[in-house]
KEVOMI-368125 format. One line per 8 residues: their letters; for each residue z, y, x of C-alpha. Coordinates in nm, 3 decimals. Layout:
BEGIN
A = Z,Y,X; ...
//
This chain:
BEGIN
XXXXXXXX = -0.297,-2.164,-1.653; -0.625,-1.982,-1.689; -0.930,-2.115,-1.628; -1.249,-1.942,-1.482; -1.591,-2.006,-1.622; -1.822,-2.195,-1.357; -2.044,-1.936,-1.312; -1.797,-1.669,-1.280
XXXXXXXX = -1.597,-1.856,-1.033; -1.934,-1.918,-0.805; -1.957,-1.524,-0.752; -1.595,-1.410,-0.802; -1.415,-1.247,-0.524; -1.105,-1.285,-0.483; -0.892,-0.956,-0.437; -0.564,-0.970,-0.244
XXXXXXXX = -0.224,-0.814,-0.338; -0.336,-0.437,-0.213; -0.653,-0.411,-0.351; -0.481,-0.511,-0.722; -0.218,-0.274,-0.641; -0.464,0.013,-0.593; -0.693,-0.132,-0.905; -0.416,-0.146,-1.144
XXXXXXXX = -0.193,0.123,-1.027; 0.141,-0.090,-1.018; 0.337,-0.163,-0.717; 0.407,-0.568,-0.587; 0.735,-0.566,-0.768; 0.599,-0.489,-1.118; 0.280,-0.717,-1.090; 0.524,-0.982,-1.024
XXXXXXXX = 0.743,-0.888,-1.298; 0.456,-0.879,-1.564; 0.314,-1.215,-1.417; 0.690,-1.357,-1.485; 0.672,-1.227,-1.829; 0.303,-1.350,-1.911; 0.154,-1.017,-1.927; -0.048,-1.016,-1.632
XXXXXXXX = -0.301,-1.249,-1.494; -0.118,-1.540,-1.244; -0.203,-1.531,-0.916; -0.438,-1.824,-0.714; -0.250,-1.955,-0.416; -0.468,-1.943,-0.106; -0.255,-2.072,0.128; 0.112,-2.119,0.166
XXXXXXXX = 0.205,-1.754,0.224; -0.120,-1.598,0.080; -0.248,-1.558,-0.282; -0.541,-1.379,-0.487; -0.644,-1.293,-0.794; -1.033,-1.318,-0.929; -1.179,-0.962,-0.966; -1.339,-1.069,-1.306
XXXXXXXX = -0.978,-1.158,-1.432; -0.808,-0.843,-1.306; -1.092,-0.626,-1.447; -1.066,-0.830,-1.789; -0.702,-0.736,-1.773; -0.773,-0.375,-1.715; -1.003,-0.336,-1.988; -0.772,-0.472,-2.244
XXXXXXX = -0.532,-0.242,-2.163; -0.764,0.035,-2.230; -0.877,-0.113,-2.556; -0.514,-0.132,-2.675; -0.439,0.202,-2.575; -0.715,0.348,-2.785; -0.668,0.165,-3.101
//
């Protein structure tokens, strides 16, 4: 389980799946497959049928992918 620093948690906004798909360029099935393999950040359960991802976590994941690509 990932922890979020308290100063980030107070101002971090949660992104829903359509927004995450648009930001990372992956579709729902690819995101969930990558989550199962430990290659994508886990979602935060908001209700029985609703999940989200902290924007900072998604932005960090994007940055790590960019860094890996340019190395």
